[in-house]
N, CA, C and O of each residue as an XYZ file, in Angstrom:
776
protein
N     -23.775     -4.616     42.479
C     -25.106     -3.676     43.038
C     -25.644     -2.860     41.885
O     -26.854     -2.657     41.792
N     -24.787     -2.389     41.009
C     -25.248     -1.423     40.099
C     -26.542     -2.076     39.587
O     -27.640     -1.520     39.588
N     -26.221     -3.634     39.040
C     -27.211     -4.390     38.101
C     -28.310     -4.937     38.890
O     -29.348     -5.284     38.325
N     -28.113     -5.075     40.562
C     -29.039     -5.200     41.245
C     -30.150     -4.287     41.344
O     -31.329     -4.568     41.127
N     -29.629     -3.060     41.723
C     -30.201     -1.890     41.816
C     -31.045     -1.693     40.326
O     -32.233     -1.979     40.182
N     -30.328     -1.248     39.470
C     -31.512     -1.189     38.322
C     -32.244     -2.328     37.724
O     -32.946     -2.228     36.718
N     -32.073     -3.257     38.298
C     -33.160     -4.490     38.115
C     -34.529     -4.248     38.907
O     -35.678     -3.971     38.563
N     -33.931     -4.464     40.036
C     -35.235     -3.901     41.347
C     -35.748     -2.508     40.605
O     -36.672     -2.398     39.799
N     -35.200     -1.867     40.927
C     -36.249     -0.064     40.122
C     -36.733     -0.463     38.826
O     -37.843     -0.072     38.464
N     -35.961     -1.266     38.017
C     -36.855     -0.794     36.819
C     -38.021     -2.072     36.433
O     -39.005     -2.056     35.695
N     -37.560     -2.904     37.090
C     -38.851     -4.098     37.662
C     -39.840     -3.509     38.102
O     -40.840     -3.264     37.428
N     -39.670     -3.184     39.387
C     -40.879     -2.585     40.280
C     -41.307     -1.315     39.883
O     -42.536     -1.252     39.862
N     -40.588      0.000     39.474
C     -41.097      1.205     39.321
C     -42.365      0.956     38.218
O     -43.495      1.419     38.377
N     -41.899      0.055     36.970
C     -43.261     -0.302     35.885
C     -44.074     -1.384     36.216
O     -45.232     -1.320     35.802
N     -43.654     -2.639     37.044
C     -44.794     -3.789     37.010
C     -45.549     -3.453     38.287
O     -46.560     -4.136     38.455
N     -45.263     -2.497     39.280
C     -45.994     -2.636     40.125
C     -46.875     -1.760     40.321
O     -47.445     -1.706     41.410
N     -47.153     -0.939     39.364
C     -48.247      0.385     39.406
C     -49.093     -0.019     38.641
O     -50.239      0.430     38.649
N     -48.484     -1.402     37.436
C     -49.563     -1.932     36.622
C     -50.628     -2.844     37.323
O     -51.701     -3.152     36.804
N     -50.138     -3.301     38.761
C     -51.268     -3.827     39.289
C     -52.067     -2.614     39.509
O     -53.259     -2.676     39.204
N     -51.762     -1.905     39.822
C     -53.269     -0.991     40.264
C     -53.606     -0.236     39.003
O     -54.469      0.627     39.159
N     -53.171     -0.356     37.928
C     -54.072      0.202     36.603
C     -54.746     -1.008     36.220
O     -55.899     -0.779     35.852
N     -54.376     -2.362     36.178
C     -55.233     -3.047     35.639
C     -55.835     -3.803     36.573
O     -56.140     -4.959     36.279
N     -56.070     -3.366     37.663
C     -56.805     -3.883     38.917
C     -58.355     -3.123     38.845
O     -58.739     -2.324     37.992
N     -59.093     -3.642     40.015
C     -60.228     -3.785     39.804
C     -60.973     -2.535     39.238
O     -61.967     -2.697     38.530
N     -60.357     -0.897     39.638
C     -60.750      0.140     39.304
C     -60.263      0.454     37.659
O     -60.756      1.452     37.135
N     -59.378     -0.325     36.912
C     -58.989     -0.011     35.933
C     -58.505      1.187     35.617
O     -58.964      1.667     34.580
N     -57.473      2.008     36.377
C     -57.237      3.435     36.307
C     -56.264      3.439     34.908
O     -56.055      4.566     34.459
N     -55.751      2.494     34.296
C     -55.037      2.594     33.198
C     -56.245      3.175     32.358
O     -55.800      4.080     31.652
N     -57.445      3.022     32.186
C     -58.547      3.904     31.187
C     -58.600      5.421     31.265
O     -59.116      6.206     30.469
N     -57.875      5.686     32.538
C     -57.664      7.148     32.528
C     -56.717      7.872     31.563
O     -56.828      8.906     30.903
N     -55.564      6.792     31.743
C     -54.191      7.466     30.684
C     -54.542      6.951     29.839
O     -53.725      7.231     28.962
N     -55.315      6.278     29.408
C     -55.538      6.275     27.837
C     -56.303      7.480     27.118
O     -56.197      7.849     25.949
N     -57.166      8.030     28.224
C     -57.720      9.130     27.410
C     -56.813     10.396     26.880
O     -57.137     11.427     26.291
N     -55.860     10.019     27.219
C     -54.626     11.055     26.741
C     -54.558     11.075     25.282
O     -54.745      9.983     24.746
N     -54.369     11.906     24.650
C     -54.134     12.252     23.031
C     -52.855     11.553     22.660
O     -51.935     12.156     22.107
N     -52.798     10.168     22.993
C     -51.634      9.663     22.577
C     -51.969      8.230     22.215
O     -52.869      7.619     22.790
N     -51.192      7.682     21.207
C     -51.397      6.213     21.013
C     -51.076      5.277     22.306
O     -50.235      5.447     23.189
N     -52.155      4.087     22.102
C     -51.315      2.881     23.179
C     -49.880      2.905     23.436
O     -49.214      3.157     24.441
N     -49.606      2.582     22.289
C     -48.050      2.212     22.501
C     -47.108      3.396     23.000
O     -46.026      3.186     23.548
N     -47.617      4.624     22.761
C     -46.942      5.687     23.489
C     -47.068      5.665     25.155
O     -46.095      6.025     25.817
N     -47.905      5.369     25.601
C     -48.683      5.112     27.305
C     -47.329      4.096     27.262
O     -46.216      4.566     27.499
N     -47.484      2.919     26.996
C     -46.185      1.827     27.247
C     -44.971      2.366     27.268
O     -44.165      2.013     28.130
N     -44.672      3.259     26.367
C     -43.185      3.536     26.291
C     -42.970      4.599     27.352
O     -42.045      4.560     28.163
N     -43.921      5.585     27.286
C     -43.565      6.585     28.500
C     -43.536      5.659     30.030
O     -42.891      6.132     30.966
N     -44.306      4.267     30.210
C     -43.933      3.956     31.430
C     -42.385      3.265     31.906
O     -41.727      3.220     32.945
N     -42.251      2.805     30.600
C     -40.686      2.167     30.303
C     -40.026      3.084     30.069
O     -38.918      2.640     30.371
N     -39.843      4.257     29.682
C     -38.878      5.387     29.862
C     -39.152      6.072     31.322
O     -38.232      6.776     31.741
N     -40.261      5.950     32.104
C     -40.150      6.650     33.160
C     -39.274      5.550     34.511
O     -38.600      5.862     35.493
N     -39.721      4.145     33.919
C     -38.988      3.086     34.618
C     -37.324      3.251     34.421
O     -36.578      3.337     35.396
N     -36.815      3.286     32.955
C     -35.524      3.371     33.133
C     -34.946      4.889     33.893
O     -33.937      4.921     34.598
N     -35.526      5.704     33.687
C     -34.868      6.926     34.752
C     -35.106      6.638     35.896
O     -34.470      7.281     36.731
N     -35.944      5.739     36.334
C     -35.830      5.704     38.209
C     -34.714      4.703     38.187
O     -33.859      4.633     39.070
N     -34.770      3.927     37.118
C     -33.375      2.669     37.710
C     -32.110      3.380     37.552
O     -31.167      2.763     38.048
N     -31.752      4.706     36.905
C     -30.472      5.193     36.453
C     -30.636      6.234     37.521
O     -29.563      6.813     37.688
N     -31.448      6.617     38.190
C     -31.333      7.427     39.644
C     -31.221      6.853     40.390
O     -30.540      7.401     41.257
N     -31.641      5.560     40.727
C     -31.450      4.190     41.819
C     -29.831      4.449     41.772
O     -29.149      4.821     42.727
N     -29.374      4.168     40.450
C     -27.754      3.497     40.544
C     -26.909      4.633     40.621
O     -25.689      4.526     40.753
N     -27.512      5.728     40.543
C     -26.366      7.272     40.432
C     -26.245      7.631     42.317
O     -25.300      8.119     42.937
N     -27.717      7.118     42.861
C     -27.758      7.037     44.545
C     -26.649      6.194     44.934
O     -25.694      6.481     45.657
N     -26.957      4.967     44.263
C     -26.091      3.713     45.087
C     -24.394      3.603     44.478
O     -23.791      2.713     45.079
N     -23.849      4.060     43.809
C     -22.928      4.312     43.390
C     -22.093      4.677     44.389
O     -21.259      3.854     44.767
N     -22.148      5.758     44.898
C     -21.309      6.493     45.507
C     -21.449      5.868     47.374
O     -20.565      5.879     48.231
N     -22.704      5.442     47.473
C     -22.631      4.576     48.718
C     -22.142      3.207     48.884
O     -21.866      2.685     49.964
N     -22.052      2.626     47.640
C     -21.422      1.434     47.449
C     -19.976      1.678     47.604
O     -19.335      0.809     48.196
N     -19.320      2.793     47.137
C     -17.674      3.381     47.525
C     -17.469      3.560     48.931
O     -16.564      2.993     49.542
N     -18.461      4.495     49.554
C     -18.497      4.719     50.973
C     -18.460      4.036     51.846
O     -17.646      4.235     52.748
N     -19.326      3.008     51.871
C     -19.996      2.171     52.920
C     -18.995      1.247     53.469
O     -18.832      1.115     54.682
N     -18.370      0.652     52.644
C     -17.432     -0.940     52.765
C     -16.480     -0.467     53.723
O     -16.358      0.757     53.776
N     -15.726     -1.211     54.549
C     -14.917     -0.856     55.538
C     -13.751     -0.951     54.470
O     -12.870     -0.119     54.688
N     -13.582     -1.567     53.634
C     -12.531     -1.547     52.480
C     -12.587     -1.162     51.240
O     -12.993     -2.042     50.481
N     -12.300     -0.056     50.706
C     -12.714      0.903     49.670
C     -12.252     -0.155     48.548
O     -11.126     -0.598     48.323
N     -13.684     -0.460     47.814
C     -13.545     -1.239     46.609
C     -12.464     -0.885     45.441
O     -12.093      0.267     45.216
N     -12.171     -1.624     44.982
C     -10.887     -1.238     44.089
C     -11.717     -1.052     42.494
O     -12.020     -1.945     41.703
N     -11.909      0.244     42.395
C     -12.350      0.437     41.208
C     -11.939      0.967     39.947
O     -11.758      2.181     40.043
N     -11.744      0.567     38.921
C     -11.617      1.159     37.732
C     -12.577      1.463     36.262
O     -12.812      0.720     35.309
N     -13.018      2.949     36.561
C     -14.136      3.042     36.023
C     -14.062      3.465     34.682
O     -13.659      4.617     34.517
N     -14.384      2.744     33.591
C     -14.170      2.800     32.368
C     -15.716      3.628     31.658
O     -16.761      3.146     31.222
N     -15.220      5.077     31.813
C     -16.715      5.847     31.601
C     -17.443      5.449     30.396
O     -18.585      4.995     30.466
N     -16.554      5.670     28.833
C     -17.472      5.144     27.704
C     -18.541      3.963     28.334
O     -19.717      4.310     28.447
N     -18.342      3.234     28.551
C     -18.723      1.834     28.899
C     -20.053      2.253     29.867
O     -21.248      2.248     29.574
N     -19.583      2.507     30.751
C     -20.640      3.201     32.124
C     -21.402      4.127     31.289
O     -22.293      3.400     30.849
N     -21.509      4.805     31.009
C     -22.099      5.607     30.156
C     -23.249      5.495     29.443
O     -24.368      6.006     29.411
N     -22.290      4.235     28.593
C     -23.467      3.544     27.391
C     -24.186      2.434     27.789
O     -25.244      2.130     27.238
N     -23.737      1.845     28.637
C     -24.209      0.548     29.198
C     -25.345      0.924     30.068
O     -26.494      0.837     29.636
N     -25.121      1.290     31.135
C     -26.162      1.631     32.178
C     -27.279      1.932     31.705
O     -28.157      1.096     31.919
N     -27.617      2.978     31.040
C     -28.451      2.776     30.038
C     -29.558      2.092     29.753
O     -30.751      2.081     30.055
N     -28.442      1.261     28.763
C     -29.083     -0.027     27.975
C     -29.910     -0.977     28.919
O     -31.002     -1.523     28.762
N     -28.967     -0.984     30.000
C     -29.142     -1.981     30.768
C     -30.877     -1.503     31.843
O     -31.833     -2.265     31.992
N     -30.785     -0.437     32.258
C     -31.948      0.282     33.128
C     -33.148      0.218     32.003
O     -34.288      0.000     32.415
N     -32.916      0.408     30.535
C     -34.059      0.038     29.081
C     -34.492     -0.903     29.591
O     -35.618     -0.991     30.081
N     -33.596     -1.811     29.550
C     -34.086     -3.464     29.199
C     -34.666     -4.068     30.723
O     -35.510     -4.963     30.777
N     -34.182     -3.548     31.698
C     -35.039     -3.919     33.051
C     -36.498     -3.667     33.140
O     -37.404     -4.436     33.463
N     -36.535     -1.994     32.661
C     -37.895     -1.357     32.355
C     -38.848     -2.325     31.631
O     -40.025     -2.488     31.953
N     -38.229     -2.939     30.638
C     -38.996     -2.925     29.141
C     -39.382     -4.595     30.297
O     -40.527     -4.925     30.607
N     -38.429     -5.172     30.612
C     -38.537     -6.660     31.336
C     -39.872     -6.081     32.354
O     -40.927     -6.693     32.184
N     -39.886     -5.011     33.334
C     -40.808     -4.870     34.218
C     -42.436     -4.367     33.522
O     -43.453     -4.388     34.216
N     -42.434     -4.021     32.353
C     -43.632     -4.035     31.344
C     -44.164     -5.184     31.072
O     -45.368     -5.439     31.105
N     -43.094     -6.077     30.732
C     -43.537     -7.300     29.949
C     -44.092     -8.240     31.217
O     -45.152     -8.842     31.045
N     -43.479     -8.352     32.317
C     -44.052     -9.148     33.195
C     -45.031     -8.458     34.037
O     -45.368     -9.129     35.013
N     -45.600     -7.271     33.933
C     -46.708     -6.428     34.127
C     -48.137     -6.911     33.448
O     -49.226     -7.286     33.883
N     -47.639     -6.733     32.355
C     -48.600     -7.200     31.360
C     -49.161     -8.286     31.029
O     -50.318     -8.408     30.626
N     -47.856     -9.662     31.285
C     -47.646    -10.763     30.762
C     -48.822    -12.194     32.026
O     -49.158    -13.378     31.986
N     -48.995    -10.943     32.965
C     -49.469    -11.725     34.191
C     -50.633    -11.264     34.839
O     -50.893    -10.086     34.591
N     -51.339    -11.794     35.527
C     -52.713    -11.312     36.325
C     -51.945    -10.394     37.394
O     -50.947    -10.592     38.087
N     -52.772     -9.370     37.250
C     -52.335     -8.201     38.380
C     -52.060     -8.772     39.945
O     -51.198     -8.459     40.767
N     -53.447     -9.992     40.014
C     -53.187    -10.231     41.443
C     -52.083    -11.488     41.940
O     -51.982    -11.851     43.112
N     -51.418    -11.969     40.980
C     -50.375    -12.825     40.821
C     -48.788    -12.100     41.102
O     -47.774    -12.682     41.487
N     -48.987    -10.422     40.718
C     -47.791    -10.136     40.442
C     -46.647    -10.409     41.353
O     -45.547    -10.871     41.051
N     -47.245     -9.923     42.921
C     -46.161    -10.493     44.014
C     -45.537    -11.959     44.053
O     -44.397    -12.195     44.454
N     -46.250    -12.713     43.680
C     -46.082    -14.128     43.760
C     -45.234    -14.617     42.940
O     -44.276    -15.362     43.146
N     -45.728    -14.052     41.772
C     -44.354    -14.247     40.579
C     -43.200    -14.043     40.808
O     -42.252    -14.824     40.726
N     -43.245    -12.230     41.317
C     -42.076    -11.667     41.369
C     -40.881    -12.589     42.395
O     -39.720    -12.904     42.135
N     -41.652    -12.824     43.529
C     -40.923    -13.878     44.188
C     -40.396    -14.962     43.978
O     -39.291    -15.285     44.415
N     -41.037    -15.574     43.365
C     -40.683    -16.596     42.444
C     -39.586    -16.557     41.471
O     -38.875    -17.558     41.379
N     -39.329    -15.433     40.657
C     -38.605    -15.281     39.398
C     -37.477    -14.215     39.849
O     -36.724    -13.967     38.908
N     -37.215    -13.643     40.824
C     -36.514    -12.668     41.078
C     -34.950    -13.222     41.736
O     -33.810    -12.806     41.532
N     -35.420    -14.226     42.515
C     -33.861    -15.303     42.932
C     -33.619    -15.617     41.751
O     -32.957    -14.768     41.156
N     -33.996    -16.833     40.961
C     -33.215    -17.506     39.688
C     -32.465    -16.282     38.837
O     -31.270    -16.276     38.538
N     -33.484    -15.201     38.502
C     -33.025    -14.090     37.986
C     -31.987    -13.457     38.155
O     -31.358    -13.056     37.176
N     -31.545    -13.207     39.487
C     -30.476    -12.571     40.418
C     -28.939    -13.547     40.209
O     -27.922    -13.181     39.619
N     -29.163    -14.729     40.829
C     -28.438    -16.013     40.607
C     -27.869    -16.339     39.204
O     -26.671    -16.537     38.998
N     -28.897    -16.379     38.198
C     -28.376    -16.866     37.036
C     -27.853    -15.548     36.219
O     -27.149    -15.714     35.223
N     -28.216    -14.215     36.667
C     -27.811    -12.913     36.062
C     -26.485    -12.842     36.843
O     -26.324    -11.664     37.161
N     -25.635    -13.480     37.213
C     -24.137    -13.397     37.581
C     -24.106    -11.585     38.540
O     -23.080    -10.906     38.591
N     -25.039    -11.287     38.984
C     -25.171    -10.194     39.957
C     -24.283     -9.990     40.944
O     -23.926     -8.870     41.309
N     -23.725    -11.488     41.616
C     -22.894    -11.473     42.867
C     -21.787    -11.929     42.490
O     -20.880    -11.353     43.090
N     -21.357    -12.830     41.650
C     -20.762    -13.106     40.784
C     -19.972    -12.829     39.370
O     -20.796    -12.530     38.506
N     -18.676    -12.838     38.890
C     -18.642    -13.082     37.299
C     -19.013    -14.388     36.857
O     -19.009    -15.369     37.601
N     -19.330    -14.408     35.666
C     -20.044    -15.431     34.679
C     -18.874    -16.579     34.852
O     -19.013    -17.735     35.249
N     -17.851    -15.997     34.491
C     -16.437    -17.225     34.504
C     -16.244    -17.923     35.831
O     -15.522    -18.918     35.894
N     -16.885    -17.422     36.934
C     -16.548    -18.367     38.114
C     -17.724    -19.309     37.994
O     -17.927    -20.054     38.953
N     -18.545    -19.378     36.924
C     -19.445    -20.671     36.811
C     -18.926    -21.655     36.026
O     -19.575    -22.645     35.687
N     -17.519    -21.395     35.640
C     -16.699    -22.398     34.958
C     -16.944    -23.895     35.493
O     -17.030    -24.809     34.672
N     -17.053    -24.134     36.824
C     -16.979    -25.334     37.847
C     -18.366    -25.956     37.065
O     -18.388    -27.000     36.413
N     -19.184    -25.300     37.235
C     -20.960    -25.794     37.003
C     -20.961    -25.234     35.504
O     -21.196    -24.033     35.370
N     -20.699    -26.064     34.291
C     -20.777    -25.643     33.050
C     -22.490    -25.761     32.293
O     -22.894    -25.399     31.188
N     -23.328    -26.557     33.675
C     -24.397    -26.538     32.512
C     -25.101    -25.261     33.614
O     -26.282    -25.058     33.331
N     -24.783    -24.728     34.336
C     -25.463    -23.733     34.924
C     -24.952    -22.260     34.014
O     -25.616    -21.364     33.492
N     -23.763    -22.455     34.093
C     -22.891    -21.206     33.275
C     -23.522    -21.198     31.600
O     -23.515    -20.177     30.913
N     -24.062    -22.563     31.112
C     -24.702    -21.894     29.581
C     -25.874    -21.613     30.106
O     -26.442    -20.830     29.345
N     -26.604    -21.887     31.140
C     -28.152    -21.752     31.273
C     -27.948    -20.084     31.803
O     -28.820    -19.349     31.338
N     -27.143    -19.534     32.513
C     -26.576    -18.016     32.820
C     -26.862    -17.265     31.395
O     -27.443    -16.183     31.311
N     -26.377    -17.992     30.328
C     -26.242    -16.874     29.109
C     -27.475    -16.305     28.587
O     -27.644    -15.342     27.839
N     -28.367    -17.165     29.183
C     -30.256    -16.941     28.355
C     -30.791    -16.172     29.343
O     -32.019    -16.100     29.393
N     -30.019    -15.480     30.278
C     -30.642    -14.410     31.216
C     -30.097    -13.089     31.033
O     -29.045    -12.747     31.573
N     -30.709    -12.411     30.362
C     -30.292    -11.208     29.890
C     -29.841    -10.352     31.053
O     -29.352     -9.266     30.743
N     -29.920    -10.655     32.344
C     -29.143    -10.024     33.398
C     -27.902    -10.090     33.535
O     -27.216     -9.221     34.073
N     -27.449    -11.269     32.994
C     -25.902    -11.628     32.930
C     -25.174    -10.744     32.101
O     -23.999    -10.412     32.260
N     -25.947    -10.383     31.204
C     -24.943     -9.302     30.226
C     -25.113     -8.045     30.573
O     -24.302     -7.250     30.097
N     -26.279     -7.469     31.555
C     -25.919     -6.064     31.987
C     -25.065     -6.128     33.289
O     -24.415     -5.156     33.673
N     -25.102     -7.440     34.018
C     -23.990     -7.620     35.149
C     -22.777     -7.545     34.609
O     -22.124     -6.528     34.841
N     -22.275     -8.466     33.874
C     -20.869     -8.597     33.302
C     -20.589     -6.986     32.624
O     -19.635     -6.319     33.026
N     -21.309     -6.591     31.814
C     -20.841     -5.069     31.047
C     -20.765     -4.016     32.200
O     -20.009     -3.048     32.115
N     -21.662     -4.261     33.400
C     -21.399     -3.143     34.167
C     -20.284     -3.668     35.098
O     -19.830     -2.789     35.830
N     -19.765     -4.825     35.236
C     -18.298     -5.092     35.533
C     -17.532     -4.658     35.034
O     -16.768     -3.910     35.643
N     -17.345     -4.955     33.500
C     -16.130     -4.363     32.729
C     -16.377     -2.459     32.839
O     -15.537     -1.580     32.646
N     -17.571     -2.353     33.149
C     -17.438     -0.682     33.504
C     -16.708      0.056     34.497
O     -16.190      1.163     34.344
N     -16.717     -0.867     35.830
C     -16.524     -0.452     36.902
C     -15.004     -0.941     37.594
O     -14.324     -0.213     38.317
N     -14.588     -2.592     37.120
C     -13.709     -2.873     37.729
C     -12.688     -3.521     36.283
O     -12.779     -3.298     35.076
N     -11.895     -4.244     36.956
C     -10.951     -4.882     35.838
C     -10.872     -6.168     36.057
O      -9.807     -6.714     35.771
N     -12.032     -7.017     36.646
C     -12.325     -7.961     36.670
C     -12.609     -9.053     35.482
O     -13.249     -8.585     34.540
N     -12.264    -10.335     35.379
C     -12.520    -10.969     34.294
C     -14.512    -10.746     33.950
O     -15.367    -10.862     34.827
N     -14.787    -10.421     32.478
C     -16.092    -10.574     32.491
C     -16.393    -10.900     30.848
O     -15.392    -11.192     30.193
N     -17.372    -10.881     30.311
C     -17.896    -11.439     29.198
C     -17.005     -9.930     28.232
O     -16.659     -8.812     28.615
N     -16.913    -10.631     26.904
C     -16.347     -9.601     25.997
C     -17.644     -8.691     25.699
O     -18.788     -9.089     25.482
N     -17.135     -7.270     25.747
C     -18.089     -6.205     25.461
C     -18.678     -6.607     23.848
O     -19.848     -6.281     23.645
N     -18.123     -7.120     22.987
C     -18.538     -7.614     21.677
C     -19.771     -8.345     21.738
O     -20.646     -8.230     20.880
N     -19.865     -9.193     22.874
C     -20.606     -9.601     23.250
C     -21.863     -9.211     24.184
O     -23.056     -9.499     24.096
N     -21.295     -8.616     24.905
C     -22.301     -8.133     26.215
C     -23.502     -7.163     25.114
O     -24.641     -7.549     24.854
N     -22.835     -5.799     24.582
C     -23.545     -4.794     23.807
C     -24.913     -5.779     22.757
O     -26.062     -5.856     23.192
N     -24.593     -6.296     21.690
C     -25.357     -6.446     20.706
C     -26.723     -7.570     21.366
O     -27.893     -7.479     20.992
N     -26.219     -8.569     22.384
C     -27.028     -9.412     23.112
C     -27.795     -8.414     24.207
O     -28.918     -8.835     24.482
N     -27.563     -7.643     24.634
C     -28.131     -6.577     25.413
C     -28.930     -5.834     24.652
O     -30.071     -5.570     25.031
N     -28.506     -5.453     23.629
C     -29.175     -4.794     22.527
C     -30.684     -5.287     22.246
O     -31.771     -4.761     22.483
N     -30.297     -6.576     21.611
C     -31.243     -7.447     21.232
C     -32.394     -7.915     22.208
O     -33.620     -7.936     22.097
N     -31.680     -8.213     23.022
C     -32.950     -8.682     24.337
C     -33.892     -7.246     24.671
O     -35.113     -7.344     24.799
N     -33.294     -6.120     24.777
C     -33.864     -4.691     25.006
C     -34.960     -4.488     23.794
O     -35.954     -3.791     23.998
N     -34.812     -4.907     22.956
C     -35.480     -4.546     21.497
C     -36.542     -5.573     21.632
O     -37.704     -5.167     21.645
N     -36.304     -6.884     21.739
C     -37.089     -7.777     21.834
C     -38.095     -7.865     22.603
O     -39.162     -8.343     22.217
N     -37.787     -7.169     24.464
C     -38.388     -7.207     25.582
C     -39.280     -5.828     24.981
O     -40.461     -6.037     24.703
N     -38.803     -4.623     24.808
C     -39.607     -3.335     24.119
C     -40.837     -3.674     23.464
O     -41.966     -3.366     23.847
N     -40.482     -4.431     22.295
C     -41.676     -4.859     21.484
C     -42.623     -5.649     21.898
O     -43.761     -5.273     21.617
N     -42.492     -6.893     22.634
C     -43.162     -7.826     23.293
C     -43.888     -6.934     24.138
O     -45.099     -6.795     23.972
N     -43.256     -6.303     25.047
C     -43.802     -5.552     26.030
C     -44.876     -4.595     25.721
O     -45.935     -4.599     26.349
N     -44.617     -3.767     24.753
C     -45.639     -2.710     23.737
C     -46.846     -3.375     23.710
O     -47.897     -3.231     24.333
N     -46.337     -4.395     22.558
C     -47.738     -5.336     22.131
C     -48.763     -5.835     22.931
O     -49.954     -5.767     22.627
N     -48.141     -6.540     24.360
C     -48.896     -6.885     25.335
C     -49.870     -5.854     25.908
O     -51.075     -5.900     26.156
N     -48.785     -4.758     26.053
C     -49.755     -3.762     26.636
C     -50.887     -3.009     26.270
O     -51.783     -2.558     26.983
N     -50.662     -2.918     24.679
C     -51.816     -2.607     24.172
C     -52.980     -3.492     23.712
O     -54.098     -3.052     23.443
N     -52.647     -4.670     23.653
C     -53.433     -6.168     23.663
C     -54.250     -6.211     24.946
O     -55.473     -6.342     24.893
N     -53.537     -6.092     26.201
C     -54.239     -6.083     27.258
C     -55.034     -4.806     27.481
O     -56.046     -5.008     28.152
N     -54.809     -3.240     27.009
C     -55.381     -2.429     27.497
C     -57.138     -2.157     26.597
O     -58.258     -1.821     26.984
N     -56.623     -2.469     25.493
C     -57.952     -2.661     24.461
C     -59.089     -4.037     24.582
O     -60.225     -4.115     24.116
N     -58.481     -4.828     25.210
C     -59.417     -6.104     25.282
C     -60.264     -5.630     26.230
O     -61.203     -6.322     26.622
């Protein structure tokens, strides 16, 4: 649940406002009048999406404990949770800015409808990555989805279930975040200047 909430909030908090920003009225032009470089406006959007993703996770975490009929068997590893949740939220917000700037604003909702389902299923949000061993090609494909590493890391943070090694999760998630952050700020700058 944590990875799903962080994904949706990070993506939608950044990408959907861009539809209006890049729309017919070009509201982004007003924001660019601030005495900041263009890349700083992009980082501000990502930072806001990251904070919203973390707040959404903070709200859903107690609900996920209290609402089920049988209490979940949690084993919280605080060091992992407190380091991985912000990294996952930053990655999802960066992905939101990347998708929001890489596509036509009019197609945003249609593209999200097409992308969200495979992103969630291949991102191992509803099952552990190890459960895909019966379909090896899907298990391999899931490794290309950065959400897999966020889901597996958060699974390691709150349960004792099998998960990918944190020695793999942290570097891959950090690299995916850095790549998405770099590409999204570059695309944002190119899009607002043109």
